[in-house]
C-alpha distance (Angstrom), angle and dihedral (degrees) to the residues before:
residue distance angle dihedral
M1 . . .
T2 3.79 . .
E3 3.74 115.3 .
T4 3.82 117.7 -118.1
P5 3.83 122.1 -141.9
Q6 3.84 89.4 -101.0
E7 3.81 89.1 60.7
L8 3.85 95.5 47.2
P9 3.82 122.0 92.4
N10 3.77 119.1 -109.2
S11 3.80 94.8 13.2
D12 3.75 130.7 116.8
R13 3.84 124.0 -133.0
E14 3.82 108.5 -92.8
T15 3.78 125.7 -145.3
A16 3.80 119.8 -86.5
Q17 3.77 89.5 -107.7
T18 3.81 92.0 54.1
E19 3.80 90.5 49.6
V20 3.85 89.2 52.5
D21 3.80 89.7 50.8
A22 3.72 92.9 48.6
E23 3.81 91.5 51.5
A24 3.82 88.5 50.6
L25 3.76 90.3 51.4
L26 3.77 92.6 49.2
K27 3.78 90.7 48.7
S28 3.84 90.4 50.1
L29 3.77 92.0 49.4
R30 3.80 92.0 49.1
R31 3.89 89.3 54.1
K32 3.77 91.8 40.3
E33 3.75 91.7 -128.8
G34 3.82 119.0 176.9
S35 3.78 128.1 7.4
W36 3.71 128.7 -44.4
I37 3.74 90.8 -102.1
E38 3.84 88.2 61.7
W39 3.84 89.2 47.6
G40 3.81 90.0 56.2
Q41 3.75 93.3 46.2
A42 3.85 90.1 49.3
C43 3.85 92.9 50.6
Q44 3.75 90.3 48.8
T45 3.85 92.2 50.1
L46 3.77 89.6 49.2
Q47 3.79 93.1 50.3
K48 3.78 90.4 49.7
A49 3.83 89.6 50.2
G50 3.80 89.5 57.3
Y51 3.76 105.7 -90.6
S52 3.73 116.0 137.1
P53 3.86 119.4 -135.6
Q54 3.77 88.0 -111.8
A55 3.81 92.2 53.4
I56 3.79 89.5 49.9
F57 3.75 91.2 49.4
E58 3.77 92.1 52.3
G59 3.80 91.8 49.0
T60 3.83 98.5 41.7
G61 3.82 112.5 17.1
F62 3.83 91.6 -118.5
E63 3.79 103.1 132.8
P64 3.87 117.2 -137.5
I65 3.81 95.3 -109.0
Q66 3.84 88.6 51.4
Q67 3.78 91.0 48.2
N68 3.81 89.6 54.8
Q69 3.74 93.0 48.1
I70 3.74 97.4 51.6
I71 3.89 94.0 40.1
V72 3.82 91.5 54.6
A73 3.87 93.4 40.0
S74 3.82 90.2 51.5
Q75 3.82 88.6 52.7
V76 3.79 89.9 49.2
Y77 3.82 89.1 48.8
A78 3.75 92.1 53.4
S79 3.74 94.1 47.9
M80 3.82 89.7 47.8
I81 3.83 90.2 52.9
S82 3.84 90.5 49.4
A83 3.82 90.3 52.8
G84 3.78 91.5 50.4
V85 3.88 127.2 -108.5
P86 3.85 132.1 178.9
E87 3.80 117.4 -84.2
A88 3.77 89.0 -114.7
V89 3.74 90.9 59.9
Q90 3.93 90.8 48.1
T91 3.74 91.2 50.7
H92 3.76 93.5 48.5
F93 3.83 95.2 52.9
R94 3.76 93.4 42.4
Q95 3.77 88.6 62.9
K96 3.84 100.3 38.7
G97 3.79 145.0 -27.0
S98 3.80 102.7 91.1
D99 3.77 89.4 139.3
S100 3.82 91.8 54.6
L101 3.87 92.4 48.1
Y102 3.77 89.9 50.0
E103 3.84 87.7 62.5
L104 3.82 90.0 57.5
R105 3.79 94.1 62.9
I106 3.87 92.1 100.0
L107 3.83 90.1 61.6
T108 3.75 132.6 85.4
Q109 3.82 120.6 -107.7
A110 3.86 94.0 -97.9
E111 3.86 91.8 45.0
R112 3.85 90.1 50.1
A113 3.80 91.0 55.1
A114 3.75 91.9 47.0
V115 3.84 96.3 46.2
A116 3.95 92.1 43.4
T117 3.76 89.2 53.1
F118 3.88 91.4 48.6
V119 3.82 91.5 47.9
V120 3.77 92.1 54.6
E121 3.81 93.8 43.0
K122 3.84 93.3 50.5
G123 3.79 95.5 35.7
L124 3.71 92.5 -125.7
D125 3.84 123.5 -178.4
V126 3.78 125.7 -134.4
D127 3.83 96.0 -86.9
E128 3.77 91.6 50.6
A129 3.80 91.0 47.2
R130 3.84 88.6 53.8
E131 3.80 89.6 50.0
V132 3.85 91.3 50.6
A133 3.79 91.6 47.7
R134 3.76 94.0 52.6
A135 3.84 92.3 44.9
V136 3.83 90.1 52.9
K137 3.78 90.1 47.7
D138 3.79 91.4 49.7
I139 3.84 93.7 48.9
S140 3.67 91.4 50.3
R141 3.80 90.9 60.5
F142 3.80 97.4 52.9
K143 3.80 135.1 36.1
P144 3.80 104.1 -104.3
P145 3.91 123.3 -141.5
E146 3.73 110.7 -78.7
E147 3.87 91.6 -109.4
F148 3.80 91.2 64.4
T149 3.83 122.4 68.5
E150 3.77 126.7 -157.5
H151 3.89 90.9 -104.0
P152 3.85 110.2 126.0
G153 3.78 90.4 -116.1
D154 3.76 93.7 53.3
A155 3.85 89.8 45.6
V156 3.82 89.3 59.7
A157 3.78 92.1 41.2
L158 3.82 90.6 55.1
Q159 3.73 91.4 52.9
V160 3.84 91.5 49.5
W161 3.79 91.5 46.2
K162 3.76 91.1 56.1
S163 3.74 91.9 48.6
A164 3.84 95.2 45.9
R165 3.81 91.8 53.6
E166 3.81 89.2 56.8
K167 3.85 94.4 53.9
S168 3.82 120.1 93.7
D169 3.81 92.6 178.6
L170 3.82 105.0 92.9
Q171 3.85 94.8 -149.6
A172 3.73 93.8 53.1
R173 3.74 90.3 43.6
S174 3.86 91.7 52.1
I175 3.81 91.7 50.3
L176 3.76 91.0 54.1
I177 3.85 92.7 46.3
A178 3.77 90.4 53.7
K179 3.73 91.6 49.9
G180 3.80 91.4 49.0
L181 3.83 91.4 51.0
R182 3.79 89.0 49.9
F183 3.87 92.7 54.3
A184 3.78 101.7 34.0
H185 3.71 112.2 112.4
S186 3.85 106.3 -179.9
A187 3.77 125.0 59.9
T188 3.69 91.6 -125.2
A189 3.86 93.3 55.0
R190 3.80 90.1 47.7
K191 3.76 90.0 51.2
K192 3.77 92.5 49.0
I193 3.85 89.8 54.8
E194 3.75 94.4 44.4
Q195 3.81 87.8 57.6
L196 3.78 88.6 69.1
L197 3.78 87.9 65.4
T198 3.84 89.0 73.3
D199 3.80 101.7 20.6
F200 3.82 108.3 75.0
T201 3.76 96.3 174.5
V202 3.82 110.9 136.6
T203 3.68 119.1 -142.5
A204 3.82 111.8 -145.3
T205 3.68 113.9 -115.5
R206 3.81 111.7 -118.9
P207 3.81 107.8 -131.5
A208 3.78 117.3 -127.4
P209 3.77 114.2 -114.1
G210 3.75 118.7 -106.7
L211 3.73 117.2 -99.4
P212 3.86 116.4 -110.8
V213 3.81 94.1 -112.6
Y214 3.81 120.9 174.9
R215 3.82 128.9 175.3
L216 3.70 122.9 -136.9
E217 3.88 102.7 -125.0
T218 3.81 103.3 -178.8
D219 3.81 138.1 28.6
E220 3.77 89.9 -112.8
D221 3.77 89.5 60.4
L222 3.82 89.8 65.4
P223 3.89 109.6 68.9
R224 3.77 124.1 -156.2
I225 3.79 117.5 -119.8
L226 3.74 107.9 -132.8
P227 3.85 129.3 -171.6
V228 3.79 117.2 -113.8
V229 3.80 117.5 -136.0
G230 3.71 94.2 -167.0
K231 3.77 141.8 -103.0
L232 3.85 121.0 -48.3
P233 2.90 134.7 -69.6
L234 3.87 91.8 64.5
T235 3.73 136.6 157.6
K236 3.80 133.4 -122.2
A237 3.81 87.4 -112.0
D238 3.86 89.7 56.1
L239 3.80 89.6 56.0
Q240 3.74 94.9 47.0
A241 3.85 93.5 47.6
V242 3.82 92.0 65.7
P243 3.87 107.4 99.5
I244 3.78 123.6 -130.2
V245 3.79 107.4 -97.2
E246 3.88 118.9 -129.5
E247 3.70 116.8 -162.5
T248 3.79 120.2 -156.4
G249 3.80 137.0 -176.3
A250 3.71 133.5 15.2
F251 3.83 93.2 -58.9
Q252 3.84 92.6 45.8
L253 3.83 94.5 -118.3
V254 3.78 115.5 -158.4
Q255 3.73 120.4 -145.9
F256 3.79 125.4 -169.8
S257 3.77 143.0 152.0
G258 3.72 130.4 -132.6
T259 3.78 126.4 21.4
G260 3.82 126.3 -36.9
A261 3.72 146.5 134.0
W262 3.78 124.1 -116.8
V263 3.85 132.1 -167.8
P264 3.77 129.4 -164.2
I265 3.81 115.6 -125.6
P266 3.86 120.7 -169.7
G267 3.74 114.2 -105.2
W268 3.77 97.3 -105.5
Q269 3.81 113.8 159.5
V270 3.80 94.1 -106.4
I271 3.82 88.2 58.5
R272 3.84 95.5 44.1
T273 3.73 92.2 51.5
A274 3.86 95.3 47.0
E275 3.85 110.1 107.4
D276 3.80 100.9 -157.2
P277 3.83 109.2 9.5
I278 3.85 122.2 179.6
V279 3.83 131.0 174.1
L280 3.76 131.0 -123.8
L281 3.78 119.1 -169.4
G282 3.80 118.9 -146.4
D283 3.75 143.4 140.5
S284 3.73 121.5 -90.4
D285 3.80 92.5 -115.4
Q286 3.82 90.0 60.6
L287 3.83 92.1 63.4
P288 3.73 116.8 103.7
A289 3.78 89.3 -124.7
P290 3.82 111.8 46.2
L291 3.80 118.1 -126.8
P292 3.70 123.8 -134.2
G293 3.80 119.3 -109.3
A294 3.72 133.5 29.4
I295 3.81 119.9 -13.7
G296 3.88 110.0 -102.8
E297 3.74 143.7 146.3
V298 3.84 118.3 -70.0
V299 3.81 135.5 -172.7
I300 3.73 114.2 -124.9
V301 3.80 115.4 -160.3
V302 3.74 115.7 -156.8
D303 3.90 124.5 -174.7
R304 3.76 105.6 -146.9
A305 3.77 90.4 -167.2
Q306 3.87 90.5 65.5
R307 3.85 105.8 76.3
Q308 3.78 98.9 138.4
W309 3.79 109.0 112.4
N310 3.79 124.2 -121.3
D311 3.73 130.0 165.6
Q312 3.78 94.7 -124.2
S313 3.79 97.6 64.9
Y314 3.84 143.7 65.1
F315 3.81 118.5 -126.0
V316 3.75 138.1 -163.0
I317 3.80 116.9 -118.4
A318 3.77 134.4 169.5
E319 3.80 118.6 -117.8
A320 3.78 113.9 -176.4
E321 3.86 85.7 -16.4
Q322 3.80 89.9 -58.0
L323 3.89 117.9 118.7
Q324 3.76 114.8 -118.8
L325 3.82 133.6 -179.9
R326 3.81 112.9 -130.8
W327 3.74 141.7 170.8
F328 3.79 117.9 -149.2
T329 3.85 127.4 -160.9
E330 3.78 88.1 -153.9
S331 3.75 138.1 17.5
P332 3.79 108.7 -67.0
D333 3.83 128.0 -138.6
V334 3.82 92.2 -129.8
P335 3.78 122.9 88.8
L336 3.83 113.6 -95.9
L337 3.81 109.7 -135.3
G338 3.79 97.3 -169.2
R339 3.80 144.1 -36.7
V340 3.82 123.9 -101.1
V341 3.79 105.2 -118.3
L342 3.84 99.4 170.2
V343 3.68 142.6 12.2
M344 3.85 111.7 -164.8
R345 3.80 129.7 -165.0
P346 3.75 123.3 -159.5
K347 3.78 120.7 -98.6
K348 3.86 109.2 -82.8
V349 3.79 107.6 -124.5
L350 3.83 114.6 -171.5
D351 3.81 94.0 -165.0
E352 3.78 113.6 15.5
D353 3.78 94.4 -175.4
Y354 3.86 88.6 56.1
T355 3.80 90.8 68.1
K356 3.80 93.3 52.6
E357 3.82 94.2 62.6
L358 3.81 109.0 95.7
W359 3.83 92.9 -155.1
Q360 3.75 93.2 60.2
I361 3.81 106.9 99.6
D362 3.72 136.1 159.8
E363 3.79 116.9 -104.1
């Protein structure tokens, strides 16, 4: 049975009229009534009404990936019409070609209209439409040689011309030249490519540089990203306002909404085993036990999940709504808001300018 908006998570109950409209859209999609453009608009309307792509799939047979394609393609179609295209192009894409229009999503409105027109004029398939879209996108980022215009055909011709000049194999070179002549729009672009028929100079391919790839070898190489409450003095409300952090993926990605500050902490065991760690910033003279050396800023890691008292730990409590770090010889009568699991001082650098010199290396 198809889910209704009331049954879907994170959706509000719609009015009775909206529910009737949604059922009509689902029914229309099941029967595949209308054009693919109307299908895309219907899927988008249903999603905005609170229906998930999976619910739409179960009710209509349109798979989520297909929903995404026709929704995006219908948006490209609308922007193409707004920019202005010949009637023949409009008629063509009303009947078919949603997959080709989907490839034009990376372009501006004017570029979409130009490329869509070119696709119809040349009878290009979806793979060729993708190639043209990428070529147009590339030529818009750099100033092309004066022989090549920004027309979609010249954009592809420029890419082909570059590739052909790098080929020493005559057969491969000839195939690219033929392709370039097929796509070239301006007379100057065509002439530039024709010159390759008599000029067999090979332009050496410049190899791409290697990526700076490193592998994390140990657990301690991977820090934990912890939320920062703020700098003392702080309130109980400040502590409670910090969200619980959920880490996902091999690199323990952290996602959150709104504003906030985050600090990386090395993956020491005490950090990895903490269930709900947060960070307080303070100065070393604000700690309940003074630290030797000069006064400086420190990071205080508190595990909010550890609220069971023991006489070997410091805890965070609230006094007059202000957070305080305390040690208790016996179980206190005040709520414990978390246990201090780590106090971290910054790396001590004797000569900070020394580390900025690239020629300074260890021997």
